[in-house]
Biopython code that builds the backbone (N, CA, C, O; Angstrom):
import numpy as np
from Bio.PDB.StructureBuilder import StructureBuilder

atoms = [
    (1, "MET", "N", (42.360, -107.245, 106.636)),
    (1, "MET", "CA", (41.308, -108.226, 107.426)),
    (1, "MET", "C", (39.905, -109.438, 106.590)),
    (1, "MET", "O", (38.993, -109.154, 105.813)),
    (2, "LYS", "N", (40.336, -110.835, 107.234)),
    (2, "LYS", "CA", (39.155, -111.394, 107.399)),
    (2, "LYS", "C", (37.282, -110.854, 107.802)),
    (2, "LYS", "O", (36.860, -110.271, 108.800)),
    (3, "LYS", "N", (36.945, -111.076, 107.246)),
    (3, "LYS", "CA", (34.978, -111.074, 107.759)),
    (3, "LYS", "C", (35.273, -112.055, 109.218)),
    (3, "LYS", "O", (36.340, -112.643, 109.393)),
    (4, "ARG", "N", (34.313, -112.090, 110.033)),
    (4, "ARG", "CA", (33.913, -113.068, 110.908)),
    (4, "ARG", "C", (32.540, -114.018, 110.614)),
    (4, "ARG", "O", (31.337, -113.914, 110.373)),
    (5, "LEU", "N", (33.509, -114.921, 110.794)),
    (5, "LEU", "CA", (32.313, -116.026, 110.658)),
    (5, "LEU", "C", (31.476, -116.286, 111.710)),
    (5, "LEU", "O", (31.791, -116.340, 112.899)),
    (6, "PRO", "N", (30.207, -116.474, 111.134)),
    (6, "PRO", "CA", (28.883, -116.503, 111.603)),
    (6, "PRO", "C", (28.833, -116.893, 112.843)),
    (6, "PRO", "O", (29.915, -116.982, 113.422)),
    (7, "ARG", "N", (27.446, -117.271, 113.681)),
    (7, "ARG", "CA", (27.167, -118.844, 113.963)),
    (7, "ARG", "C", (26.240, -119.251, 113.535)),
    (7, "ARG", "O", (25.138, -118.759, 113.291)),
    (8, "PHE", "N", (26.856, -120.631, 113.370)),
    (8, "PHE", "CA", (24.855, -121.336, 112.779)),
    (8, "PHE", "C", (24.003, -122.509, 114.049)),
    (8, "PHE", "O", (24.190, -123.153, 115.081)),
    (9, "ALA", "N", (23.128, -122.196, 113.144)),
    (9, "ALA", "CA", (22.035, -122.719, 114.436)),
    (9, "ALA", "C", (22.383, -123.893, 114.446)),
    (9, "ALA", "O", (22.417, -124.459, 115.539)),
    (10, "ASN", "N", (22.843, -124.812, 112.931)),
    (10, "ASN", "CA", (22.738, -126.424, 112.670)),
    (10, "ASN", "C", (23.706, -126.584, 111.103)),
    (10, "ASN", "O", (23.736, -125.749, 110.199)),
    (11, "GLU", "N", (24.260, -127.592, 111.138)),
    (11, "GLU", "CA", (24.522, -128.390, 109.912)),
    (11, "GLU", "C", (24.440, -127.908, 108.468)),
    (11, "GLU", "O", (25.248, -127.578, 107.600)),
    (12, "ASP", "N", (22.892, -128.025, 108.604)),
    (12, "ASP", "CA", (22.006, -127.709, 107.234)),
    (12, "ASP", "C", (22.622, -125.779, 106.638)),
    (12, "ASP", "O", (23.112, -125.289, 105.620)),
    (13, "GLN", "N", (22.168, -125.258, 108.088)),
    (13, "GLN", "CA", (22.474, -123.140, 107.894)),
    (13, "GLN", "C", (24.379, -123.438, 107.206)),
    (13, "GLN", "O", (24.937, -122.983, 106.208)),
    (14, "GLU", "N", (24.841, -124.325, 108.232)),
    (14, "GLU", "CA", (26.353, -124.212, 108.022)),
    (14, "GLU", "C", (26.586, -124.262, 106.316)),
    (14, "GLU", "O", (27.159, -123.439, 105.602)),
    (15, "ARG", "N", (25.934, -125.511, 105.962)),
    (15, "ARG", "CA", (25.498, -125.916, 104.514)),
    (15, "ARG", "C", (25.289, -125.074, 103.456)),
    (15, "ARG", "O", (25.922, -124.789, 102.440)),
    (16, "GLU", "N", (24.375, -124.784, 103.882)),
    (16, "GLU", "CA", (24.069, -123.415, 102.981)),
    (16, "GLU", "C", (24.517, -122.018, 102.891)),
    (16, "GLU", "O", (24.179, -121.067, 102.186)),
    (17, "PHE", "N", (25.482, -122.206, 103.929)),
    (17, "PHE", "CA", (25.754, -120.761, 103.958)),
    (17, "PHE", "C", (27.596, -120.687, 103.166)),
    (17, "PHE", "O", (28.042, -119.753, 102.500)),
    (18, "TRP", "N", (28.583, -122.451, 103.676)),
    (18, "TRP", "CA", (29.125, -122.542, 102.260)),
    (18, "TRP", "C", (29.206, -122.759, 101.022)),
    (18, "TRP", "O", (30.042, -122.388, 100.198)),
    (19, "ALA", "N", (28.178, -123.459, 100.913)),
    (19, "ALA", "CA", (27.581, -123.147, 99.392)),
    (19, "ALA", "C", (27.934, -121.942, 98.471)),
    (19, "ALA", "O", (28.210, -121.761, 97.285)),
    (20, "GLN", "N", (27.788, -121.220, 99.592)),
    (20, "GLN", "CA", (27.538, -119.566, 98.554)),
    (20, "GLN", "C", (28.572, -118.784, 99.046)),
    (20, "GLN", "O", (28.829, -117.953, 98.176)),
    (21, "HIS", "N", (29.559, -118.584, 100.364)),
    (21, "HIS", "CA", (30.573, -118.249, 100.354)),
    (21, "HIS", "C", (32.124, -118.847, 99.850)),
    (21, "HIS", "O", (32.435, -120.034, 99.755)),
    (22, "ASP", "N", (32.969, -117.679, 99.568)),
    (22, "ASP", "CA", (34.591, -118.218, 99.706)),
    (22, "ASP", "C", (34.686, -118.360, 100.598)),
    (22, "ASP", "O", (34.137, -117.485, 101.268)),
    (23, "SER", "N", (35.321, -119.358, 101.324)),
    (23, "SER", "CA", (36.430, -120.197, 102.707)),
    (23, "SER", "C", (37.304, -119.026, 102.112)),
    (23, "SER", "O", (36.819, -118.120, 102.789)),
    (24, "ALA", "N", (38.221, -118.422, 101.349)),
    (24, "ALA", "CA", (39.401, -117.645, 101.748)),
    (24, "ALA", "C", (38.787, -116.183, 102.048)),
    (24, "ALA", "O", (39.610, -115.269, 101.984)),
    (25, "ASP", "N", (37.285, -115.784, 102.409)),
    (25, "ASP", "CA", (36.978, -114.023, 102.509)),
    (25, "ASP", "C", (37.349, -114.977, 104.228)),
    (25, "ASP", "O", (37.924, -114.195, 104.985)),
    (26, "TYR", "N", (37.258, -115.574, 104.507)),
    (26, "TYR", "CA", (36.926, -115.405, 106.382)),
    (26, "TYR", "C", (37.895, -116.570, 106.935)),
    (26, "TYR", "O", (37.910, -116.650, 108.163)),
    (27, "LEU", "N", (38.832, -117.626, 106.127)),
    (27, "LEU", "CA", (40.072, -118.044, 106.773)),
    (27, "LEU", "C", (40.768, -117.597, 106.237)),
    (27, "LEU", "O", (40.536, -116.839, 105.295)),
    (28, "ASP", "N", (42.163, -117.997, 106.764)),
    (28, "ASP", "CA", (43.732, -117.572, 105.899)),
    (28, "ASP", "C", (44.225, -118.495, 106.084)),
    (28, "ASP", "O", (44.831, -118.840, 107.099)),
    (29, "TRP", "N", (43.947, -119.366, 104.598)),
    (29, "TRP", "CA", (44.548, -120.558, 104.755)),
    (29, "TRP", "C", (46.137, -120.730, 105.220)),
    (29, "TRP", "O", (46.552, -121.642, 105.936)),
    (30, "LYS", "N", (47.032, -119.520, 104.586)),
    (30, "LYS", "CA", (48.496, -119.507, 104.522)),
    (30, "LYS", "C", (49.320, -119.917, 105.837)),
    (30, "LYS", "O", (50.474, -120.344, 105.867)),
    (31, "ARG", "N", (47.817, -119.515, 107.711)),
    (31, "ARG", "CA", (48.707, -119.892, 108.602)),
    (31, "ARG", "C", (47.743, -121.792, 109.307)),
    (31, "ARG", "O", (47.518, -122.312, 110.400)),
    (32, "GLY", "N", (47.607, -121.983, 108.481)),
    (32, "GLY", "CA", (46.326, -123.350, 108.741)),
    (32, "GLY", "C", (47.905, -124.396, 108.689)),
    (32, "GLY", "O", (49.027, -124.426, 108.184)),
    (33, "ASP", "N", (46.961, -125.168, 109.635)),
    (33, "ASP", "CA", (48.256, -126.353, 110.166)),
    (33, "ASP", "C", (47.802, -128.195, 109.433)),
    (33, "ASP", "O", (46.805, -128.863, 109.706)),
    (34, "ARG", "N", (48.659, -128.462, 108.731)),
    (34, "ARG", "CA", (48.601, -129.791, 108.021)),
    (34, "ARG", "C", (47.991, -131.034, 108.650)),
    (34, "ARG", "O", (48.844, -131.314, 109.493)),
    (35, "VAL", "N", (47.133, -131.853, 108.742)),
    (35, "VAL", "CA", (46.871, -132.359, 109.756)),
    (35, "VAL", "C", (47.013, -133.696, 108.881)),
    (35, "VAL", "O", (46.912, -133.579, 107.659)),
    (36, "ILE", "N", (47.317, -135.373, 109.624)),
    (36, "ILE", "CA", (47.140, -136.354, 108.775)),
    (36, "ILE", "C", (45.833, -136.980, 109.496)),
    (36, "ILE", "O", (45.578, -137.027, 110.699)),
    (37, "LEU", "N", (45.127, -137.416, 108.457)),
    (37, "LEU", "CA", (43.737, -138.316, 109.170)),
    (37, "LEU", "C", (43.920, -139.584, 108.418)),
    (37, "LEU", "O", (43.287, -139.891, 107.408)),
    (38, "PRO", "N", (45.130, -140.519, 109.177)),
    (38, "PRO", "CA", (45.131, -141.945, 109.597)),
    (38, "PRO", "C", (44.416, -142.752, 109.082)),
    (38, "PRO", "O", (44.914, -143.502, 108.242)),
    (39, "ASN", "N", (43.076, -142.860, 109.403)),
    (39, "ASN", "CA", (42.090, -143.444, 109.299)),
    (39, "ASN", "C", (41.029, -143.779, 108.464)),
    (39, "ASN", "O", (40.057, -144.525, 108.352)),
    (40, "LEU", "N", (41.573, -143.011, 108.002)),
    (40, "LEU", "CA", (40.489, -143.103, 105.886)),
    (40, "LEU", "C", (40.751, -144.048, 105.425)),
    (40, "LEU", "O", (41.794, -144.581, 105.803)),
    (41, "ARG", "N", (40.118, -144.557, 104.626)),
    (41, "ARG", "CA", (39.846, -145.108, 104.339)),
    (41, "ARG", "C", (39.965, -144.484, 102.326)),
    (41, "ARG", "O", (39.291, -143.572, 101.847)),
    (42, "PRO", "N", (41.349, -145.616, 101.327)),
    (42, "PRO", "CA", (41.296, -144.404, 100.582)),
    (42, "PRO", "C", (39.840, -144.838, 99.556)),
    (42, "PRO", "O", (38.916, -145.450, 100.092)),
    (43, "THR", "N", (39.785, -144.553, 98.459)),
    (43, "THR", "CA", (38.779, -144.332, 97.692)),
    (43, "THR", "C", (38.921, -145.647, 96.714)),
    (43, "THR", "O", (39.780, -145.553, 95.837)),
    (44, "SER", "N", (38.266, -146.695, 96.774)),
    (44, "SER", "CA", (38.003, -147.800, 95.858)),
    (44, "SER", "C", (37.034, -147.834, 94.549)),
    (44, "SER", "O", (36.030, -147.122, 94.598)),
    (45, "GLN", "N", (37.231, -148.489, 93.568)),
    (45, "GLN", "CA", (37.466, -148.354, 92.461)),
    (45, "GLN", "C", (36.342, -149.825, 92.236)),
    (45, "GLN", "O", (36.528, -150.664, 93.118)),
    (46, "THR", "N", (35.313, -150.187, 91.261)),
    (46, "THR", "CA", (34.574, -151.546, 91.716)),
    (46, "THR", "C", (35.376, -151.952, 90.132)),
    (46, "THR", "O", (35.290, -151.148, 89.204)),
    (47, "ILE", "N", (36.102, -153.205, 89.978)),
    (47, "ILE", "CA", (36.201, -153.338, 88.173)),
    (47, "ILE", "C", (36.029, -154.497, 87.952)),
    (47, "ILE", "O", (36.590, -155.317, 88.678)),
    (48, "SER", "N", (35.263, -154.891, 86.961)),
    (48, "SER", "CA", (34.986, -156.212, 86.548)),
    (48, "SER", "C", (36.051, -157.060, 86.248)),
    (48, "SER", "O", (36.582, -156.709, 85.195)),
    (49, "LEU", "N", (36.464, -157.834, 86.651)),
    (49, "LEU", "CA", (38.249, -159.228, 86.294)),
    (49, "LEU", "C", (37.493, -160.800, 85.999)),
    (49, "LEU", "O", (36.899, -161.610, 86.711)),
    (50, "ARG", "N", (37.917, -160.719, 84.394)),
    (50, "ARG", "CA", (37.557, -162.145, 84.094)),
    (50, "ARG", "C", (38.370, -163.156, 84.538)),
    (50, "ARG", "O", (39.276, -163.208, 83.706)),
    (51, "LEU", "N", (38.601, -164.172, 85.564)),
    (51, "LEU", "CA", (39.678, -165.214, 85.878)),
    (51, "LEU", "C", (39.335, -166.116, 85.716)),
    (51, "LEU", "O", (38.254, -166.153, 86.304)),
    (52, "PRO", "N", (39.588, -167.424, 85.061)),
    (52, "PRO", "CA", (39.630, -168.845, 84.783)),
    (52, "PRO", "C", (39.255, -169.618, 86.082)),
    (52, "PRO", "O", (40.096, -169.711, 86.976)),
    (53, "LYS", "N", (38.313, -170.042, 86.184)),
    (53, "LYS", "CA", (37.688, -170.694, 87.490)),
    (53, "LYS", "C", (38.744, -171.494, 88.152)),
    (53, "LYS", "O", (38.631, -171.602, 89.373)),
    (54, "LEU", "N", (39.789, -172.099, 87.557)),
    (54, "LEU", "CA", (40.835, -172.630, 88.345)),
    (54, "LEU", "C", (42.071, -171.930, 89.582)),
    (54, "LEU", "O", (42.587, -172.345, 90.620)),
    (55, "MET", "N", (42.145, -170.721, 88.792)),
    (55, "MET", "CA", (42.632, -169.735, 89.507)),
    (55, "MET", "C", (41.749, -168.863, 90.031)),
    (55, "MET", "O", (42.282, -167.783, 90.287)),
    (56, "VAL", "N", (40.072, -168.947, 90.406)),
    (56, "VAL", "CA", (39.711, -167.937, 91.362)),
    (56, "VAL", "C", (39.302, -169.807, 92.609)),
    (56, "VAL", "O", (38.423, -169.665, 93.459)),
    (57, "ASP", "N", (39.876, -170.986, 92.530)),
    (57, "ASP", "CA", (39.398, -171.705, 93.177)),
    (57, "ASP", "C", (40.908, -172.096, 93.701)),
    (57, "ASP", "O", (41.126, -172.978, 94.531)),
    (58, "ARG", "N", (41.489, -171.626, 93.335)),
    (58, "ARG", "CA", (43.347, -171.537, 94.298)),
    (58, "ARG", "C", (43.364, -170.554, 95.304)),
    (58, "ARG", "O", (43.603, -170.652, 96.507)),
    (59, "LEU", "N", (42.986, -169.318, 94.403)),
    (59, "LEU", "CA", (42.819, -168.295, 95.150)),
    (59, "LEU", "C", (41.874, -168.215, 96.706)),
    (59, "LEU", "O", (41.945, -167.785, 97.857)),
    (60, "LYS", "N", (40.783, -169.135, 95.559)),
    (60, "LYS", "CA", (39.814, -169.162, 97.265)),
    (60, "LYS", "C", (40.918, -169.702, 98.176)),
    (60, "LYS", "O", (41.527, -169.031, 99.008)),
    (61, "LEU", "N", (41.110, -171.082, 97.896)),
    (61, "LEU", "CA", (41.691, -171.923, 98.645)),
    (61, "LEU", "C", (43.161, -171.465, 99.870)),
    (61, "LEU", "O", (43.412, -171.695, 101.053)),
    (62, "LEU", "N", (43.737, -170.823, 98.888)),
    (62, "LEU", "CA", (44.974, -170.169, 99.974)),
    (62, "LEU", "C", (44.443, -168.863, 100.784)),
    (62, "LEU", "O", (45.012, -168.617, 101.848)),
    (63, "ALA", "N", (43.368, -167.990, 100.343)),
    (63, "ALA", "CA", (42.353, -167.041, 101.322)),
    (63, "ALA", "C", (42.043, -167.496, 102.616)),
    (63, "ALA", "O", (42.028, -166.865, 103.673)),
    (64, "ASN", "N", (41.629, -169.484, 102.231)),
    (64, "ASN", "CA", (41.518, -170.456, 103.515)),
    (64, "ASN", "C", (41.495, -170.549, 104.550)),
    (64, "ASN", "O", (40.789, -170.535, 105.558)),
    (65, "LYS", "N", (43.251, -170.750, 103.835)),
    (65, "LYS", "CA", (44.458, -171.221, 104.821)),
    (65, "LYS", "C", (44.889, -169.546, 105.365)),
    (65, "LYS", "O", (45.826, -169.541, 106.163)),
    (66, "ARG", "N", (44.400, -168.387, 105.073)),
    (66, "ARG", "CA", (45.687, -167.422, 105.742)),
    (66, "ARG", "C", (43.362, -167.001, 106.177)),
    (66, "ARG", "O", (42.750, -166.036, 105.718)),
    (67, "ASP", "N", (42.959, -167.738, 106.796)),
    (67, "ASP", "CA", (41.777, -166.867, 106.959)),
    (67, "ASP", "C", (41.102, -165.556, 106.375)),
    (67, "ASP", "O", (40.090, -165.032, 106.839)),
    (68, "VAL", "N", (41.890, -165.074, 105.184)),
    (68, "VAL", "CA", (41.513, -163.788, 104.687)),
    (68, "VAL", "C", (40.122, -164.294, 103.409)),
    (68, "VAL", "O", (39.985, -165.409, 102.904)),
    (69, "PRO", "N", (39.274, -163.074, 103.176)),
    (69, "PRO", "CA", (38.604, -163.231, 101.790)),
    (69, "PRO", "C", (39.811, -163.702, 100.893)),
    (69, "PRO", "O", (41.040, -163.701, 100.958)),
    (70, "TYR", "N", (38.632, -164.184, 99.856)),
    (70, "TYR", "CA", (39.846, -164.158, 98.912)),
    (70, "TYR", "C", (40.021, -162.893, 98.139)),
    (70, "TYR", "O", (41.146, -162.786, 97.652)),
    (71, "GLN", "N", (38.637, -161.229, 97.736)),
    (71, "GLN", "CA", (39.123, -160.784, 97.072)),
    (71, "GLN", "C", (40.363, -159.633, 97.696)),
    (71, "GLN", "O", (41.133, -158.825, 97.176)),
    (72, "SER", "N", (40.024, -160.124, 99.217)),
    (72, "SER", "CA", (41.681, -159.207, 100.299)),
    (72, "SER", "C", (42.799, -159.548, 99.623)),
    (72, "SER", "O", (43.650, -158.788, 99.161)),
    (73, "LEU", "N", (42.750, -160.961, 99.579)),
    (73, "LEU", "CA", (44.409, -161.715, 99.399)),
    (73, "LEU", "C", (44.151, -161.247, 97.799)),
    (73, "LEU", "O", (44.953, -160.328, 97.630)),
    (74, "LEU", "N", (43.550, -161.415, 96.796)),
    (74, "LEU", "CA", (43.734, -160.549, 95.347)),
    (74, "LEU", "C", (44.960, -158.787, 95.875)),
    (74, "LEU", "O", (46.146, -158.460, 95.826)),
    (75, "LYS", "N", (43.648, -158.207, 96.310)),
    (75, "LYS", "CA", (44.624, -157.211, 96.873)),
    (75, "LYS", "C", (45.829, -157.114, 96.803)),
    (75, "LYS", "O", (46.519, -156.549, 95.954)),
    (76, "ILE", "N", (46.188, -157.829, 97.965)),
    (76, "ILE", "CA", (47.408, -157.943, 98.593)),
    (76, "ILE", "C", (48.199, -158.534, 97.435)),
    (76, "ILE", "O", (49.213, -157.992, 96.996)),
    (77, "PHE", "N", (47.611, -159.858, 96.880)),
    (77, "PHE", "CA", (49.060, -159.511, 95.451)),
    (77, "PHE", "C", (48.954, -158.512, 94.883)),
    (77, "PHE", "O", (49.462, -157.637, 95.583)),
    (78, "VAL", "N", (48.532, -158.070, 93.882)),
    (78, "VAL", "CA", (48.614, -156.614, 93.521)),
    (78, "VAL", "C", (49.090, -156.254, 94.028)),
    (78, "VAL", "O", (50.215, -156.736, 93.899)),
    (79, "ALA", "N", (49.073, -155.729, 94.545)),
    (79, "ALA", "CA", (49.443, -154.657, 95.595)),
    (79, "ALA", "C", (50.896, -154.610, 95.844)),
    (79, "ALA", "O", (51.667, -153.676, 95.627)),
    (80, "GLU", "N", (51.190, -156.022, 96.442)),
    (80, "GLU", "CA", (52.671, -156.190, 96.299)),
    (80, "GLU", "C", (53.316, -156.605, 94.694)),
    (80, "GLU", "O", (54.336, -156.895, 94.069)),
    (81, "ARG", "N", (52.769, -156.520, 94.661)),
    (81, "ARG", "CA", (53.994, -157.442, 92.582)),
    (81, "ARG", "C", (53.597, -155.574, 92.667)),
    (81, "ARG", "O", (54.694, -155.017, 92.671)),
    (82, "LEU", "N", (52.485, -154.518, 92.731)),
    (82, "LEU", "CA", (52.889, -153.706, 91.790)),
    (82, "LEU", "C", (54.193, -152.532, 92.316)),
    (82, "LEU", "O", (55.029, -151.856, 91.717)),
    (83, "LYS", "N", (53.723, -152.794, 94.104)),
    (83, "LYS", "CA", (55.251, -152.224, 94.978)),
    (83, "LYS", "C", (56.778, -152.580, 94.268)),
    (83, "LYS", "O", (57.652, -151.746, 94.031)),
    (84, "ALA", "N", (56.846, -154.027, 94.001)),
    (84, "ALA", "CA", (58.089, -154.510, 93.358)),
    (84, "ALA", "C", (58.235, -154.280, 91.784)),
    (84, "ALA", "O", (59.268, -153.879, 91.249)),
    (85, "GLU", "N", (57.285, -154.531, 91.256)),
    (85, "GLU", "CA", (57.462, -153.734, 89.883)),
    (85, "GLU", "C", (57.582, -152.065, 89.804)),
    (85, "GLU", "O", (57.861, -151.696, 88.663)),
    (86, "PHE", "N", (57.417, -150.870, 90.870)),
    (86, "PHE", "CA", (57.759, -149.653, 91.116)),
    (86, "PHE", "C", (59.084, -149.993, 91.402)),
    (86, "PHE", "O", (59.842, -149.713, 90.474)),
    (87, "LYS", "N", (59.554, -150.441, 92.258)),
    (87, "LYS", "CA", (60.752, -150.393, 92.658)),
    (87, "LYS", "C", (61.624, -150.269, 91.485)),
    (87, "LYS", "O", (62.333, -149.342, 91.094)),
    (88, "ASN", "N", (61.363, -151.567, 90.976)),
    (88, "ASN", "CA", (62.726, -151.708, 89.614)),
    (88, "ASN", "C", (62.850, -150.855, 88.052)),
    (88, "ASN", "O", (63.802, -151.075, 87.303)),
]
sb = StructureBuilder()
sb.init_structure("model")
sb.init_model(0)
sb.init_chain("A")
sb.init_seg("    ")
for serial, (resi, resn, name, xyz) in enumerate(atoms, 1):
    if name == "N":
        sb.init_residue(resn, " ", resi, " ")
    sb.init_atom(name, np.array(xyz, "f"), 0.0, 1.0, " ", f" {name:<3s}", serial, name[0])
structure = sb.get_structure()
């Protein structure tokens, strides 16, 4: 038999409770349903990348034609290439 969950007056009280207790004592995780959260953004990591100025200028030109930020276009290009590389 699992322990009964207490009532919390606010989020701070609940946060403090879970910092000191194991959820497995209160919840049967085997009976839980898996959910998909489609609107979550993947974690991103900032990197420093040195490119020739001409390459950046050309990338900005293409991005302008497609009406997207050049960094977003660069991510699209990298993602497409990674997909193609991992297909083979």
